[in-house]
Each structure stands twice: as structure tokens, then as C-alpha cells.
C-alpha positions as CSV (number, residue, x, y, z in Angstrom):
1,M,28.1,13.6,-176.8
2,N,24.5,12.6,-176.4
3,T,25.5,9.1,-176.2
4,Q,22.3,8.1,-175.0
5,Q,21.3,8.9,-178.3
6,F,23.8,6.4,-179.9
7,F,21.3,3.4,-180.5
8,T,18.1,5.5,-179.9
9,G,18.6,8.3,-182.2
10,A,19.1,9.3,-185.5
11,R,22.4,10.8,-184.9
12,T,25.2,11.1,-182.4
13,D,27.0,14.4,-181.8
14,L,30.1,14.6,-179.9
15,V,29.7,17.9,-178.5
16,K,26.2,19.0,-177.1
17,G,25.8,22.9,-177.1
18,L,29.2,23.3,-177.8
19,S,30.5,22.9,-174.2
20,S,33.9,22.7,-174.3
21,A,35.2,20.1,-172.1
22,T,35.8,18.2,-174.3
23,S,26.3,17.3,-175.4
24,A,26.2,13.5,-175.5
25,T,25.9,12.4,-177.0
26,S,24.7,10.8,-179.0
27,A,26.4,9.2,-178.6
28,T,24.5,9.8,-177.1
29,I,24.4,15.2,-177.0
30,A,22.7,15.5,-179.0
31,M,21.7,16.9,-181.0
32,C,18.9,18.8,-181.4
33,A,15.9,19.8,-183.4
34,L,14.5,23.4,-184.6
35,I,5.5,28.3,-180.3
36,A,3.1,31.0,-180.2
37,G,0.0,31.1,-182.3
38,T,-2.5,28.5,-183.4
39,S,-1.2,26.1,-185.6
40,L,2.0,24.0,-185.8
41,L,3.4,25.3,-189.2
42,S,2.6,28.8,-188.5
43,A,4.1,29.4,-185.2
44,T,7.5,27.0,-185.4
45,V,8.8,28.8,-182.6
46,F,10.2,26.0,-180.2
47,A,13.0,26.1,-177.4
48,S,12.9,23.4,-175.0
49,E,14.9,20.4,-173.8
50,A,11.6,18.7,-173.1
51,R,10.8,18.9,-176.9
52,V,14.2,17.5,-177.9
53,A,13.9,14.6,-175.5
54,A,10.6,13.8,-177.0
55,L,11.4,13.7,-180.5
56,Q,14.9,12.1,-179.7
57,N,16.9,14.4,-181.8
58,A,15.2,14.1,-184.9
59,V,16.9,16.1,-187.7
60,T,14.0,17.2,-189.9
61,V,11.6,19.1,-187.4
62,A,11.1,22.5,-187.1
63,N,14.1,24.6,-185.7
64,D,14.4,25.0,-182.1
65,V,16.7,27.3,-180.0
66,Q,18.3,24.2,-178.7
67,D,19.7,23.6,-182.1
68,T,21.7,26.9,-182.2
69,F,24.4,25.9,-179.7
70,E,25.8,23.6,-181.9
71,K,24.7,25.3,-185.1
72,P,24.5,29.0,-184.3
73,G,23.6,30.2,-187.8
74,R,20.2,28.8,-187.0
75,L,19.7,31.6,-184.7
76,T,18.6,33.8,-187.6
77,S,15.3,31.7,-187.8
78,I,14.5,32.2,-184.2
79,P,12.4,35.0,-183.0
80,D,12.9,37.1,-180.1
81,M,12.5,35.3,-176.8
82,V,12.8,34.4,-173.2
83,T,13.5,30.7,-172.6
84,L,13.4,28.9,-169.2
85,E,14.2,25.3,-168.3
86,F,13.4,23.9,-165.0
87,G,15.5,21.5,-163.0
88,T,18.4,21.3,-160.6
89,T,22.2,22.0,-161.3
90,G,24.4,19.4,-163.6
91,M,23.6,16.5,-165.6
92,A,22.5,13.1,-165.1
93,Y,25.4,10.3,-166.0
94,T,24.7,6.5,-165.8
95,A,27.2,3.7,-166.4
96,S,26.7,1.4,-168.9
97,S,26.9,-1.4,-166.8
98,T,25.4,-4.5,-169.2
99,G,24.2,-1.7,-171.8
100,Y,26.0,-0.2,-174.9
101,T,27.1,3.0,-173.7
102,G,27.1,5.2,-170.8
103,T,24.5,8.1,-170.7
104,V,24.5,11.5,-170.2
105,A,20.7,12.4,-169.8
106,S,19.1,15.4,-171.2
107,A,18.2,15.4,-167.4
108,P,16.1,18.5,-166.0
109,N,18.8,21.1,-165.6
110,A,18.2,24.7,-164.7
111,E,19.1,27.0,-167.6
112,G,18.0,29.6,-169.5
113,G,18.3,32.8,-171.8
114,I,17.1,35.7,-174.2
115,V,17.2,35.9,-177.9
116,R,17.4,39.5,-179.4
117,S,17.1,41.1,-182.9
118,M,19.5,43.6,-183.7
119,G,18.7,44.8,-187.1
120,D,19.4,42.3,-189.5
121,S,21.2,40.0,-187.0
122,K,20.5,37.9,-183.7
123,L,21.9,38.1,-180.5
124,A,21.6,35.6,-177.7
125,F,22.5,35.0,-174.0
126,Y,22.1,32.0,-172.3
127,V,23.5,30.5,-169.0
128,G,23.4,27.4,-166.9
129,R,23.8,24.9,-170.1
130,Q,26.0,22.0,-169.1
131,S,28.5,20.3,-171.2
132,S,27.4,16.6,-172.1
133,T,30.7,15.6,-173.4
134,F,32.7,16.8,-170.3
135,T,30.0,15.2,-168.2
136,Y,30.5,11.9,-170.2
137,L,34.6,12.2,-169.9
138,I,34.7,13.1,-166.4
139,N,32.5,10.3,-165.4
140,G,34.9,7.9,-167.1
141,G,33.1,7.0,-170.3
142,V,31.1,4.0,-171.0
143,G,31.5,2.6,-167.5
144,K,32.1,-1.2,-168.4
145,T,34.1,-3.8,-167.0
146,Y,35.5,-6.8,-168.8
147,S,38.6,-9.1,-167.9
148,S,39.3,-7.1,-165.2
149,A,39.8,-4.1,-167.1
150,V,37.4,-1.0,-166.7
151,I,36.6,1.7,-169.2
152,G,35.1,4.1,-166.9
153,T,37.2,5.8,-163.9
154,P,35.1,8.6,-162.8
155,Y,36.5,11.9,-161.2
156,S,36.0,10.9,-157.4
157,S,34.0,14.1,-156.2
158,A,30.4,14.4,-157.5
159,E,30.7,18.1,-156.9
160,G,33.7,18.3,-159.2
161,R,31.8,16.7,-162.0
162,R,29.9,19.5,-163.3
163,L,30.6,23.3,-164.2
164,D,29.8,26.0,-162.4
165,N,27.7,28.9,-164.0
166,P,28.5,28.4,-167.6
167,L,28.0,31.2,-170.0
168,S,26.8,31.3,-173.8
169,L,27.0,34.0,-176.0
170,L,25.7,33.5,-179.6
171,Y,25.6,35.7,-182.5
172,A,24.3,35.2,-186.3
173,M,23.7,37.3,-189.2
174,K,22.4,36.8,-192.7
175,M,24.6,37.2,-195.9
176,G,22.0,37.0,-198.9
177,D,20.8,33.5,-198.7
178,I,23.5,32.2,-196.3
179,S,23.3,32.7,-192.3
180,L,26.4,32.7,-190.3
181,G,26.7,32.1,-186.7
182,G,29.1,31.7,-184.0
183,H,28.9,30.5,-180.1
184,L,31.3,31.0,-177.4
185,Y,30.9,28.9,-174.3
186,Y,32.9,29.8,-171.1
187,A,32.8,28.4,-167.6
188,A,35.3,29.5,-164.8
189,S,35.1,29.0,-160.6
190,S,37.1,28.9,-157.7
191,K,36.1,27.5,-154.6
192,K,38.3,27.9,-151.4
193,S,35.9,27.0,-148.6
194,G,33.9,23.7,-147.8
195,T,34.5,20.1,-147.7
196,N,35.7,19.9,-151.2
197,N,37.5,23.0,-152.9
198,F,37.8,22.9,-156.8
199,D,39.3,25.1,-159.5
200,K,37.2,24.5,-162.8
201,S,37.4,26.0,-166.3
202,A,36.0,25.1,-169.7
203,T,35.8,27.1,-172.9
204,G,34.7,26.2,-176.4
205,L,33.8,27.7,-179.8
206,S,30.9,26.8,-182.4
207,L,30.9,28.1,-186.0
208,S,28.2,27.3,-188.7
209,A,26.9,28.4,-191.9
210,N,23.6,27.5,-193.4
211,T,21.0,27.7,-196.3
212,D,17.7,26.0,-197.1
213,V,19.7,23.4,-198.8
214,W,22.5,22.8,-196.9
215,E,24.6,23.4,-193.5
216,G,28.0,22.8,-192.1
217,Y,29.3,23.2,-188.7
218,V,32.4,22.6,-186.4
219,N,32.2,22.6,-182.8
220,A,35.7,23.1,-180.9
221,G,36.5,22.3,-177.3
222,L,39.2,24.6,-176.4
223,G,40.0,23.0,-173.1
224,S,38.8,22.2,-169.7
225,S,40.0,21.5,-166.3
226,V,38.8,20.5,-162.6
227,K,41.2,20.5,-160.1
228,N,40.5,19.7,-156.2
229,T,42.6,22.1,-154.3
230,T,41.4,20.6,-150.9
231,S,44.3,19.9,-148.7
232,G,45.8,16.7,-148.9
233,S,44.3,16.0,-152.3
234,S,45.7,17.0,-156.0
235,E,43.0,15.1,-158.1
236,T,42.9,16.5,-161.3
237,F,40.9,16.3,-164.6
238,T,42.1,17.7,-167.6
239,G,40.0,17.7,-171.0
240,D,41.9,17.5,-174.3
241,S,41.1,20.0,-177.1
242,S,38.2,18.5,-178.9
243,F,36.0,18.8,-182.2
244,T,33.0,18.0,-184.2
245,V,32.3,18.6,-187.6
246,G,29.3,18.1,-189.6
247,G,26.2,19.1,-192.1
248,F,23.5,17.9,-193.8
249,Y,22.1,18.5,-197.4
250,N,18.4,18.7,-198.2
251,L,16.9,16.7,-201.2
252,S,13.3,17.6,-201.4
253,S,11.6,16.1,-198.2
254,M,14.7,14.0,-197.4
255,Q,17.6,15.0,-195.3
256,I,21.0,13.6,-195.7
257,F,23.2,14.1,-192.4
258,A,26.8,13.3,-191.3
259,N,29.2,13.9,-188.5
260,Y,32.6,13.1,-187.0
261,G,33.8,13.9,-183.4
262,S,36.8,13.2,-181.4
263,A,37.6,14.0,-177.7
264,G,39.5,12.7,-174.7
265,G,40.7,13.7,-171.0
266,T,43.5,12.8,-168.5
267,L,42.6,11.8,-164.7
268,K,45.3,12.3,-162.0
269,N,44.7,10.7,-158.8
270,A,44.6,12.5,-155.3
271,A,48.5,12.0,-155.5
272,G,48.8,13.6,-158.5
273,N,49.6,10.6,-160.4
274,E,48.1,9.6,-163.8
275,A,45.1,7.3,-163.2
276,S,43.6,7.0,-166.6
277,K,43.5,8.5,-170.1
278,L,40.6,8.1,-172.0
279,A,40.2,8.8,-175.9
280,I,36.9,8.9,-177.7
281,S,35.8,9.2,-181.3
282,N,32.9,8.6,-183.1
283,Y,31.1,9.0,-186.6
284,T,27.4,9.1,-187.8
285,L,25.9,9.0,-191.3
286,G,22.4,8.8,-191.9
287,V,19.1,10.0,-193.9
288,E,15.8,11.0,-192.6
289,S,12.4,11.8,-194.3
290,K,9.3,13.9,-193.5
291,V,5.7,14.0,-194.6
292,K,4.1,17.2,-193.6
293,G,0.7,18.3,-193.3
294,D,-1.3,21.4,-192.6
295,M,-0.8,21.0,-188.8
296,S,1.5,17.6,-188.4
297,H,5.0,16.3,-189.2
298,V,5.8,12.8,-189.4
299,F,9.6,11.5,-189.6
300,Y,11.2,8.3,-190.3
301,G,14.9,7.8,-190.8
302,I,17.7,5.4,-190.5
303,S,21.5,5.8,-189.5
304,Y,24.8,4.1,-189.5
305,A,26.7,5.2,-186.3
306,A,30.0,4.0,-184.6
307,V,31.9,4.9,-181.2
308,A,35.3,3.8,-179.9
309,E,36.3,4.5,-176.5
310,E,39.9,3.6,-175.5
311,Q,41.2,3.9,-171.6
312,K,44.8,3.4,-170.8
313,T,46.0,3.2,-166.8
314,A,49.4,2.0,-165.8
315,A,48.1,-0.9,-165.4
316,S,46.1,-1.8,-168.2
317,A,44.4,-0.7,-171.6
318,A,40.9,-1.8,-172.6
319,K,38.9,-0.5,-175.7
320,V,35.2,-0.6,-176.7
321,E,33.9,-0.4,-180.3
322,T,30.3,0.0,-180.7
323,T,28.1,0.0,-184.0
324,A,24.5,0.5,-184.6
325,L,22.1,0.9,-187.4
326,P,19.1,2.8,-185.5
327,I,16.0,3.7,-187.0
328,I,13.4,6.6,-185.8
329,V,9.9,7.1,-186.4
330,G,8.0,10.1,-184.8
331,L,5.3,12.8,-185.4
332,E,4.6,16.2,-184.2
333,A,1.1,17.7,-184.6
334,D,-1.5,20.0,-183.4
335,A,-4.0,18.2,-181.2
336,A,-6.3,21.4,-180.6
337,S,-5.4,25.5,-181.1
338,W,-3.9,25.3,-177.7
339,L,-2.2,21.7,-177.7
340,V,0.8,20.2,-179.5
341,L,1.8,16.4,-179.0
342,R,4.8,14.6,-180.2
343,A,6.2,11.2,-180.0
344,S,8.9,9.1,-181.3
345,L,10.4,5.6,-181.4
346,T,13.9,4.5,-181.8
347,Q,15.6,1.0,-182.1
348,P,18.6,-0.3,-183.7
349,I,18.2,-3.1,-186.5
350,L,20.5,-5.8,-188.1
351,I,23.5,-4.1,-186.7
352,A,23.8,-3.4,-183.0
353,T,27.3,-4.7,-181.7
354,Q,29.9,-3.9,-178.9
355,K,33.5,-5.3,-178.9
356,F,35.4,-5.1,-175.6
357,T,39.0,-5.7,-175.9
358,A,41.3,-5.7,-172.9
359,S,44.4,-7.8,-171.9
360,G,44.7,-9.6,-175.2
361,T,41.2,-10.9,-175.2
362,S,37.8,-9.7,-176.5
363,N,34.0,-10.1,-176.1
364,T,31.1,-9.1,-178.4
365,D,27.7,-8.1,-177.2
366,S,25.3,-7.9,-180.2
367,M,21.3,-6.8,-180.6
368,L,20.8,-6.0,-176.9
369,D,17.4,-4.6,-176.4
370,K,17.4,-0.8,-177.0
371,T,13.7,-0.2,-178.3
372,V,13.0,3.4,-176.7
373,I,10.0,5.3,-176.8
374,A,9.2,8.9,-175.8
375,A,6.4,11.2,-175.6
376,G,5.7,14.9,-174.8
377,A,3.3,18.1,-175.1
378,G,3.3,21.7,-175.5
379,L,1.0,24.0,-174.0
380,K,0.0,27.2,-176.0
381,M,-1.3,30.2,-174.1
382,N,-1.2,33.2,-176.6
383,K,2.7,34.1,-176.4
384,L,3.7,31.6,-173.7
385,L,4.4,27.9,-174.2
386,L,4.7,25.4,-171.7
387,D,6.8,22.1,-173.0
388,M,7.1,19.1,-170.7
389,V,8.0,15.4,-171.5
390,L,5.1,12.8,-171.1
391,S,7.2,9.6,-171.0
392,A,10.6,8.3,-172.1
393,G,12.3,5.0,-171.6
394,T,12.4,1.0,-172.7
395,T,8.4,1.0,-171.4
396,G,6.6,4.0,-173.0
397,V,4.4,3.8,-169.7
398,L,2.6,7.1,-168.9
399,S,3.0,7.7,-165.2
400,T,3.0,10.2,-162.7
401,T,6.7,9.7,-162.5
402,N,7.3,10.5,-166.0
403,F,4.5,13.4,-166.7
404,G,6.2,16.6,-166.4
405,S,9.7,15.3,-165.3
406,Q,11.4,17.6,-167.9
407,A,9.6,21.3,-168.4
408,S,10.2,24.7,-169.8
409,L,8.5,27.9,-170.4
410,T,9.0,30.0,-173.4
411,Y,7.6,33.5,-174.2
412,N,7.6,35.0,-177.8
413,F,7.9,38.8,-178.2
């Protein structure tokens, strides 16, 4: 769902990489933006979460293989490649506390895959990709308390809050000027030994069509489930069917984009009783412009985004309604024949509010500090590209902690 991007990026996608469970975001999954060679424009072959994080999901930059999980039709513009993301397993979740939304970080996650041509069509096989929407829901959503009511009841076991060995299969083809594509997402596992035992499953489907002028897509979460099968525990999370629909239209150097999504889930406690029911909906409408040079791409844009999260328990009901008008400014440019640098800045302006309603009363926060700057670099070595994050956060400080904290390796062939 990419909720971390809600106030800090140009858009919000309810399902990241189609992962059913239902991103990030955005608000925040999170979407995503689309290297071999000696110049930026002659080698628009990107494939990394690090690049997406550094550009904060800008929509006008060159195609990236990370786009294709939500918009599989774009696979036709991706060359044959192998891409590997370095990291552990699972995704990082942080509750809102005093902020606007909980966040699902595009944190380092072990994943990767291969893209191959089949005549005029493309086939991709990808493993390890986690669902940001599933992660957000099973962690309880926004994670905020007001008037003794809480939106954010997480699944109690950290081991249960991630999917095991997810698989993505993608196919795309050209029909004249139109690219058509589909993405099937599947994860299933059953653990019967150890301290905590689980049955887990998730399925999803994504379809898209695009030309150079327009694009439309739909991501459908076909259900998900995590059940603790350990003796004495019946804690279960069941993800509802979910969807995101969206598209864009190009007007010269400007792109207009919009999306709408809905997701939810039910959590039952160890005794098998319903502990909470969470429902989330969001929409985004925005515009982004670009200024292209021979070896550079400058972009800037603004969008209006809204998210509503409602949680019901046996004792109470609470709702959080969040709206924002974020801007994004950034660039990606060749610094040398072997080096690409990129950076972006986002901040809500004029509108940035969060209304929390519970027990018949409400409270509204407005214009909380949410300026975020991010930077990254790509090292080009013949047909190899090493992408990494240099910095991301509210400080923009370059440090050994941030340098290379997220990285990927891609080989184009």
C-alpha cells in the first residue's frame, strides 16, 4: 500500500507488486518508476527498489522492472535481465505513533528474478517479493491511539506477519501500439514444527494495458490467510478481497495520474474470537511534469491524496481520515559514463490533516512535519548495474548508516 509515500510521494498505491493480501503504500507501496551503456537516455534499463526509494515513486522517470508488478504491460519495454535485491526476508513496518500513517518501508528484502523474451512477448519469473498491503494490514494499519481507542491491532507473532517464499509470474505482449500484461502472485506455506506453527497463503492478479499516451491497470487481491496452528492458539488473520484501479494520461511533458483502492482484513485472537476488523480505502489524483536533457531527467509534481482507515472491535470503533497535498521535486542524471546520481524531495503543502474519531469524539492534527529527502546512485560496469540508496529520511544526512543500506545488482543480456 505504500503508505509511507502518502505524504512524501507523488502517489499512493494500495497494492504494491500486486501482492494479494490484500505495496504500500503509498499510502505509503508504491508504486514505482520505469542500465547498461554510457548515457542515461541511451540505457533506460533499471530494476531496483533502491532506485524507487531514491526517487520516491516519481511517475515520469524511465521504466523500471519494479513497475511491472502493478502494471505488467510495461514488461514489453524491459530487456532481458537478471536482477537481485539484497536484504533479509519480510518488510519493515513502523506504527504511526504521532505521525500521519503507519509505514511499510521499501526496506531491504531478499528477492529477485529473470526477464526473458519469447518472440514478440516477454516472460518474467520473480521470487521473494513481499506484499506491502498485506504487511500493513496484518500489522494493524495506522497504529495510533486516541480516546482509549486504537487503530492498529497487530498479529501477535512477528513470524506470522510475513509471507513465505512468494512467487510472481508475469507475461506481456504487444498488439499493435498497445502493450498488454498480466501478473499472478502466489504464496503458500505450512510449518508444523518449532515454537510457532503457521499455515499461510495469499493470491493476487494484476492486469494492465498501455500505449505511449495512456495506461490503465487493475490489481486484485484474491484473499490471504495466516493461522497459528500451534497447540493452544487459534490466532488467525484473514485478508479480504481487495483491489486498486488506476491509470495515467500523457500530455506532452506532463503526466496526469489517478488511482483508487480498497482493502481490509479480520483478526481473530488465540481463543478464536474476533479481535478487530480493519477496512482501508484511498484515492490519489495528481500531475507530474518532466524536463529531459541529453543525460538528465528533472521532474516536479503535485497530487491530492486521501486515506480512510476504520477499525471495529467488540468494545469500540475508531476511524482515521487523512488528506494531503504533497509536492515532489527530483532529478536523475549521468554524473559520468559509469555513474548515475538521483535525488528527490517531498513535502505536503497547504493541506495535511488527520482526523481521528472514536467514542463519539474527534481530534485533528494538521501540517505535521513531513519533509523527506532521498538520494541514490547507480554504478554502471558494462552490462552490470549496482544500485544503492545514499540517504532517505527527514534529515537528508549522508552517513555510513544510510550509505548502501539498500542495494541491488542487475545484469542485462
